[in-house]
Every structure is written in C-alpha cells, then in structure tokens.
C-alpha positions as CSV (number, residue, x, y, z in Angstrom):
1,M,0.0,0.0,0.0
2,K,2.9,2.4,0.8
3,T,4.3,1.6,-2.7
4,K,1.0,2.6,-4.3
5,W,0.8,5.9,-2.4
6,Y,4.4,6.7,-3.3
7,F,3.6,5.9,-7.0
8,F,0.5,8.1,-6.8
9,I,2.4,11.1,-5.3
10,L,5.3,10.7,-7.7
11,T,2.8,10.6,-10.6
12,V,1.0,13.8,-9.4
13,V,4.3,15.7,-9.2
14,T,5.6,14.4,-12.5
15,V,2.3,15.2,-14.3
16,S,2.2,18.7,-13.0
17,V,5.6,19.4,-14.4
18,F,4.8,17.6,-17.7
19,I,1.5,19.5,-18.2
20,N,3.2,22.8,-17.7
21,N,5.9,22.0,-20.2
22,Y,3.5,20.5,-22.7
23,F,1.2,23.5,-22.9
24,S,4.1,25.9,-23.2
25,V,4.9,24.1,-26.5
26,H,1.5,22.8,-27.6
27,E,-0.8,25.6,-26.6
28,N,-4.6,24.8,-27.0
29,T,-3.8,21.3,-28.3
30,P,-5.7,18.8,-26.1
31,F,-4.8,15.1,-25.9
32,K,-7.1,12.9,-27.9
33,V,-8.4,10.1,-25.8
34,G,-10.8,7.5,-27.3
35,V,-13.2,5.7,-24.9
36,L,-14.9,2.5,-25.9
37,M,-17.8,0.9,-23.9
38,I,-20.2,-1.8,-24.5
39,G,-23.1,-0.1,-22.7
40,D,-24.3,2.5,-20.3
41,S,-23.7,0.3,-17.3
42,R,-20.0,1.2,-17.5
43,L,-20.5,5.0,-17.5
44,E,-19.3,5.1,-13.9
45,K,-15.9,3.9,-15.1
46,L,-15.7,7.0,-17.3
47,T,-16.8,9.2,-14.4
48,G,-14.0,7.7,-12.3
49,L,-11.5,8.1,-15.1
50,K,-12.3,11.8,-15.5
51,K,-12.1,12.5,-11.7
52,G,-8.8,10.6,-11.5
53,L,-7.3,12.7,-14.3
54,K,-8.5,15.9,-12.8
55,E,-6.9,15.1,-9.5
56,L,-3.7,14.3,-11.3
57,G,-3.7,17.8,-12.6
58,Y,-5.4,17.6,-16.0
59,E,-8.0,20.3,-16.6
60,E,-11.1,19.6,-18.7
61,D,-9.7,21.3,-21.7
62,A,-6.5,19.3,-21.6
63,I,-8.1,16.2,-22.8
64,D,-10.5,15.7,-25.7
65,F,-12.6,12.6,-25.1
66,E,-14.1,10.7,-28.1
67,V,-16.7,8.3,-26.5
68,K,-18.1,5.3,-28.5
69,N,-21.0,3.4,-26.8
70,A,-22.4,0.2,-28.3
71,K,-25.6,0.5,-26.1
72,D,-25.3,-3.2,-25.0
73,N,-25.5,-4.4,-28.6
74,Q,-22.5,-6.6,-29.3
75,G,-23.4,-6.5,-33.0
76,L,-22.7,-2.8,-33.0
77,L,-19.4,-3.0,-31.3
78,D,-17.3,-3.5,-34.4
79,N,-18.9,-0.4,-36.0
80,K,-18.1,1.7,-32.9
81,I,-14.5,0.4,-33.0
82,N,-14.1,1.3,-36.6
83,E,-15.6,4.8,-36.0
84,L,-13.2,5.3,-33.1
85,L,-10.1,4.1,-35.0
86,K,-10.9,6.5,-37.9
87,K,-10.6,9.4,-35.4
88,K,-7.0,8.4,-34.8
89,P,-6.9,9.1,-31.0
90,D,-3.6,9.4,-29.2
91,L,-4.6,6.6,-26.9
92,I,-7.7,4.5,-26.2
93,V,-9.4,3.6,-22.9
94,T,-11.6,0.5,-23.0
95,L,-14.1,0.1,-20.2
96,G,-14.4,-3.7,-20.1
97,G,-13.3,-7.1,-21.4
98,V,-15.5,-7.6,-24.4
99,E,-14.5,-4.1,-25.7
100,T,-10.8,-4.8,-25.1
101,I,-10.8,-8.2,-26.8
102,A,-12.7,-6.9,-29.8
103,L,-10.5,-3.8,-30.1
104,K,-7.3,-5.9,-30.0
105,E,-8.6,-8.1,-32.8
106,K,-9.6,-5.1,-34.9
107,M,-6.2,-3.3,-34.4
108,E,-4.2,-6.4,-35.3
109,E,-6.4,-7.0,-38.3
110,Q,-5.8,-3.4,-39.6
111,K,-2.2,-3.2,-38.3
112,I,-3.0,-0.1,-36.2
113,R,-0.7,0.9,-33.4
114,I,-2.4,3.0,-30.6
115,P,-1.7,2.5,-26.9
116,V,-4.6,1.1,-25.0
117,V,-5.5,1.3,-21.3
118,F,-8.2,-1.2,-20.1
119,A,-10.1,0.3,-17.1
120,G,-10.9,-3.0,-15.4
121,V,-10.7,-6.4,-17.2
122,A,-11.0,-9.8,-15.7
123,A,-8.1,-12.3,-16.5
124,P,-6.4,-10.1,-19.2
125,K,-3.5,-12.6,-19.5
126,E,-5.7,-15.7,-19.7
127,T,-7.8,-14.1,-22.4
128,G,-4.8,-13.1,-24.5
129,I,-4.9,-9.4,-24.1
130,I,-1.5,-9.2,-22.5
131,E,1.6,-11.4,-22.4
132,D,2.5,-11.1,-18.8
133,Y,1.3,-9.1,-15.8
134,R,4.6,-7.5,-15.0
135,S,5.6,-6.9,-18.6
136,P,2.4,-6.7,-20.6
137,G,4.2,-6.4,-24.0
138,G,2.4,-5.0,-27.0
139,L,0.0,-2.0,-26.8
140,F,-2.3,-2.9,-23.9
141,T,-2.0,-2.4,-20.2
142,G,-4.3,-1.4,-17.3
143,I,-6.3,-2.8,-14.4
144,N,-7.0,-6.4,-13.7
145,N,-10.3,-6.1,-11.7
146,F,-9.7,-9.7,-10.5
147,H,-13.4,-10.6,-10.9
148,T,-12.7,-14.0,-12.3
149,G,-10.2,-14.8,-9.5
150,L,-12.8,-13.6,-6.9
151,A,-15.6,-15.9,-8.2
152,G,-14.8,-18.7,-5.8
153,K,-14.4,-16.4,-2.8
154,R,-17.7,-14.7,-3.7
155,L,-19.5,-18.1,-3.5
156,E,-17.8,-18.8,-0.2
157,L,-18.7,-15.5,1.3
158,F,-22.3,-15.9,0.1
159,H,-22.6,-19.3,1.7
160,E,-21.2,-18.0,5.0
161,L,-23.4,-14.9,4.9
162,V,-26.6,-16.8,4.4
163,P,-26.1,-20.3,6.0
164,S,-29.7,-21.4,5.2
165,V,-29.0,-21.4,1.4
166,Q,-28.9,-25.0,0.0
167,R,-28.6,-24.4,-3.7
168,F,-26.9,-21.6,-5.7
169,H,-28.1,-20.6,-9.1
170,V,-25.1,-19.1,-10.9
171,L,-25.8,-16.6,-13.7
172,Y,-23.2,-16.5,-16.4
173,D,-22.8,-15.7,-20.1
174,K,-21.5,-18.5,-22.3
175,D,-20.6,-16.0,-25.0
176,V,-18.3,-14.0,-22.7
177,E,-14.9,-15.7,-22.1
178,V,-14.3,-14.2,-18.6
179,S,-17.8,-15.2,-17.6
180,V,-17.1,-18.8,-18.6
181,L,-13.7,-18.7,-16.8
182,S,-15.5,-17.4,-13.7
183,L,-17.9,-20.2,-13.9
184,E,-15.1,-22.7,-14.0
185,N,-13.6,-21.2,-10.8
186,T,-17.0,-21.2,-9.1
187,I,-17.5,-24.9,-10.0
188,E,-14.1,-25.7,-8.5
189,A,-14.9,-23.7,-5.3
190,A,-18.3,-25.4,-5.0
191,A,-16.6,-28.8,-5.1
192,D,-14.1,-27.8,-2.4
193,L,-17.0,-26.4,-0.2
194,S,-19.4,-29.3,-1.0
195,L,-22.0,-26.8,-2.3
196,Q,-24.6,-27.4,-5.0
197,I,-24.6,-24.9,-7.9
198,L,-26.9,-24.7,-10.9
199,P,-25.4,-22.7,-13.8
200,T,-27.9,-20.6,-15.9
201,N,-26.8,-19.0,-19.2
202,V,-28.2,-15.5,-19.6
203,S,-27.6,-15.4,-23.3
204,D,-30.4,-18.0,-23.6
205,A,-33.6,-15.9,-24.3
206,E,-35.6,-18.2,-22.1
207,F,-33.2,-18.1,-19.1
208,E,-35.6,-16.3,-16.7
209,A,-38.5,-18.6,-17.4
210,K,-36.2,-21.7,-16.9
211,L,-34.7,-20.2,-13.8
212,S,-38.1,-19.5,-12.2
213,Q,-39.4,-23.0,-13.0
214,N,-36.4,-24.6,-11.2
215,L,-36.5,-22.5,-8.0
216,Q,-36.9,-24.2,-4.6
217,K,-37.0,-23.0,-1.0
218,N,-33.6,-21.8,0.3
219,D,-32.2,-21.1,-3.1
220,A,-30.0,-18.1,-4.0
221,L,-28.6,-16.3,-7.0
222,L,-24.9,-15.7,-7.6
223,I,-23.9,-13.3,-10.3
224,L,-20.7,-13.7,-12.5
225,P,-19.1,-11.1,-14.7
226,G,-20.6,-10.3,-18.1
227,F,-22.0,-7.2,-19.9
228,R,-25.4,-8.8,-20.5
229,I,-25.7,-9.5,-16.8
230,E,-24.7,-6.0,-16.0
231,S,-27.5,-4.7,-18.2
232,L,-30.0,-6.9,-16.4
233,I,-29.5,-5.6,-12.8
234,K,-33.0,-4.1,-12.4
235,E,-34.6,-7.2,-13.8
236,I,-32.6,-9.5,-11.5
237,S,-33.5,-7.3,-8.5
238,Q,-37.2,-7.5,-9.4
239,F,-36.8,-11.3,-9.7
240,S,-35.2,-11.5,-6.3
241,K,-38.1,-9.6,-4.7
242,K,-40.7,-11.6,-6.5
243,Y,-39.4,-15.0,-5.5
244,K,-37.9,-14.0,-2.2
245,I,-34.4,-15.1,-3.2
246,P,-31.2,-13.5,-2.1
247,V,-28.6,-12.3,-4.7
248,M,-24.9,-11.9,-4.4
249,G,-23.4,-9.5,-7.0
250,I,-20.1,-7.8,-7.7
251,Y,-20.8,-4.0,-7.5
252,G,-22.1,-1.7,-4.9
253,D,-24.7,-0.2,-7.2
254,E,-26.2,-3.7,-7.6
255,V,-26.8,-3.7,-3.8
256,E,-28.3,-0.2,-4.0
257,E,-30.6,-1.6,-6.7
258,G,-31.8,-4.5,-4.6
259,F,-29.2,-7.2,-4.3
260,L,-28.5,-8.5,-0.8
261,A,-24.7,-8.2,-1.1
262,S,-21.7,-7.7,-3.4
263,Y,-18.0,-8.4,-3.4
264,G,-15.6,-6.8,-5.8
265,T,-14.2,-3.5,-6.9
266,S,-16.5,-0.7,-8.2
267,F,-16.7,0.6,-11.7
268,F,-15.8,4.1,-10.4
269,D,-12.7,2.8,-8.7
270,Q,-11.5,1.0,-11.8
271,G,-11.8,4.1,-13.9
272,Y,-10.2,6.2,-11.2
273,Q,-7.3,3.9,-11.0
274,A,-6.9,3.7,-14.8
275,A,-6.3,7.5,-14.8
276,R,-2.7,6.8,-13.6
277,Y,-2.1,4.6,-16.7
278,V,-3.5,7.2,-19.1
279,S,-1.2,9.8,-17.5
280,L,1.9,7.6,-17.8
281,I,1.2,7.0,-21.5
282,I,0.5,10.6,-22.2
283,Q,3.9,11.3,-20.7
284,G,5.5,9.0,-23.3
285,N,5.7,5.7,-21.4
286,S,5.1,2.5,-23.4
287,P,2.2,0.3,-22.3
288,A,4.4,-2.7,-22.9
289,D,6.5,-1.7,-19.9
290,I,3.8,-0.6,-17.4
291,P,2.8,-3.6,-15.1
292,V,-0.9,-4.5,-14.9
293,E,-2.3,-3.7,-11.4
294,L,-4.9,-5.4,-9.2
295,P,-7.6,-3.2,-7.7
296,D,-6.7,-0.6,-5.1
297,S,-9.7,-1.7,-3.1
298,I,-12.2,-4.6,-2.9
299,R,-15.3,-4.2,-0.9
300,F,-17.9,-6.5,0.7
301,I,-21.2,-4.6,0.9
302,V,-24.5,-5.7,2.4
303,N,-28.0,-4.1,2.3
304,P,-29.8,-4.8,5.6
305,K,-33.1,-3.7,4.2
306,I,-33.1,-6.5,1.7
307,K,-32.4,-9.0,4.5
308,D,-35.6,-7.8,6.2
309,E,-37.6,-7.8,3.0
310,L,-36.5,-11.4,2.2
311,G,-37.1,-12.6,5.8
312,I,-33.7,-14.3,6.0
313,E,-31.1,-14.6,8.8
314,L,-27.5,-13.5,8.2
315,N,-24.3,-14.6,9.8
316,N,-23.4,-11.8,12.3
317,D,-19.7,-12.6,12.1
318,L,-19.8,-11.7,8.4
319,M,-21.8,-8.6,9.1
320,D,-19.0,-7.4,11.3
321,I,-16.6,-7.1,8.3
322,A,-19.2,-5.8,5.8
323,D,-19.9,-2.2,4.6
324,F,-23.6,-1.3,4.7
325,I,-25.6,0.4,2.1
326,D,-27.3,2.5,4.7
327,D,-24.0,3.9,5.9
328,E,-22.8,5.3,2.6
329,S,-24.9,7.2,0.0
330,E,-22.4,6.2,-2.7
331,A,-21.7,2.5,-2.3
332,S,-20.9,2.3,-6.0
333,Q,-17.9,4.5,-5.3
C-alpha cells in the first residue's frame, strides 16, 4: 500500500511538471483520448477516469474525449470500434473485457498501433490481451479487476453470509470468455466447499423462465461477470423480490438496486485507478513496460433492508466485516 501511495504522489508531481511543459509548447492542443464501452452500465468507469485525471492535474480542456458506446449491442461494437479508430486518437481507454478483446482483434487485423488502457478487465493474460502481468508487451495495459479470480471467494462469502441457502443458481454468459472462466472457478470452489450450484446462461432468451421453474425454497442467485448480466441488474433485483431469493453480486450499485450483497471493486474505482495509466502513457511511457495492477480496493457490501424484505437470517460474524448500504450514500464508489 505504501508503494502505491508513493507511486501516486510521484505521478502527481511528474504530471504537474509535464503538463506545464506540454502546454508551453502545444498551446490549446488537447490530448485525444478515445473511450470504448459496450453499454451505459459502464459509465461510472468514465466518471472515475475523469475524476482521476482531474486530481492528477489535467483540466477539462487538456483532454478531448471521443466516446463510443455500443448500447449493450455486441453486434454494433465492431462499427463503434471502426468509428473510433478513424478518429486516430492518441490513446484509447476500454471500459471492459468484451470491448478490449474486440478492439485488440480489430487493431491487429488493420495493423493499427495505438496505446490502450483497459479500465478493469478480468483475466487479461488468460484471455490473450497481454503477455504477462509484470511486462504486458504490445500495446495494452491497465487494471485487472480480478473478478474471475474472486468468483470462488464470492461463493464462499455468500454461503457463509446466508447459511440457510442450500442451492446456488449461478448466472453466467457462455458468450463471454471471462464469464465462462469465472464459472469454472465457481464450480471448483463449490466442489471444495461441498455446495450445490446450478449454472444458468443469460444469453439464452428463455433463461428467466427456466430459472423460475427450477426454484426451490432456500435457493440463492450468484452473479458472475458479463456485460449482458450488468445490463439486467434491475430485472434481477425484481426477480429477487418476486421470488424472495437473495442475490450476491459484484458491484455496490447492484446492492443499491436491490441485491442482498456484493463483493468486488466498483466501476468508479476501476476508472479512477486507470487514470494513472492514461497519464503515464501521455507522458511517453510504453504500455508494454507498465505492469498491470490489481484493484486498489475490494469491498464486501450488504443491504440490511433486503435482508428484512426477504425474511432471512445473516451470519453476524460476516456482518462485522461488511460495509452497509445505509452507511454510505455512494456505495458504488
């Protein structure tokens, strides 16, 4: 932690000197930063990115953002990537795994060389985005949000938080590689913990009907990473209330929406942390040489009101280490 604070302070000082020197030579010439997102659910990452850059010393007119949003339509993502690449930004920030993988493929296909910062991706080495965590190689670096690695721990926490649960329905997306990897980790953890899990694929148009038909008393829902799942948070919360079934998610805003609990790093924090990488690249550093970082913070959040609505008992020992939605107006941050 001391190393990260030293790195942060050093970055602020270096950036302040760099910005002053830059604008003395390139007056009124903003940096062109492209931003690629699969949908609105990831807008908090952009908010965090902008705040992080501002706190590093970049004023609003110092950076010109070109944002491309596929509106949760994977079929439109290629078009958005092509539009962004035609703008020839100085660097690109991707706000998730599906965007990063698609951009990498498109850049390799077109032989385009633009540095890229991913603001939170699960398993970037395992999915082929980087070569190594310490020395990424190539054009990509950024934040490993560790959501795939946390999948098993999330199941364990959920089991300990609600001891009455007998079966865990696991929502994943078979079309998203990190979601499948997360499911594999969850299956392994379930075997070690002797827990019963029932995977449900959200890319199946009938998944909600199939899920509701298979519900029993003392069931629960565990959420894995995936952009489709992120776009269904309201529907999943309504499902939870309708069938009185607790849900464990990843992000604080999911708990605000009606999930019982979450365990992971927030969208805002991922974007905020990625600002350091953007700054380093703006200063002339190569992404190939900037090590990929794990999240600065991982939070376990519980909504006591949902506990009361569902009529379930929680493990008080786990409650002692949790953050509560009632205590913070901005759990997503």
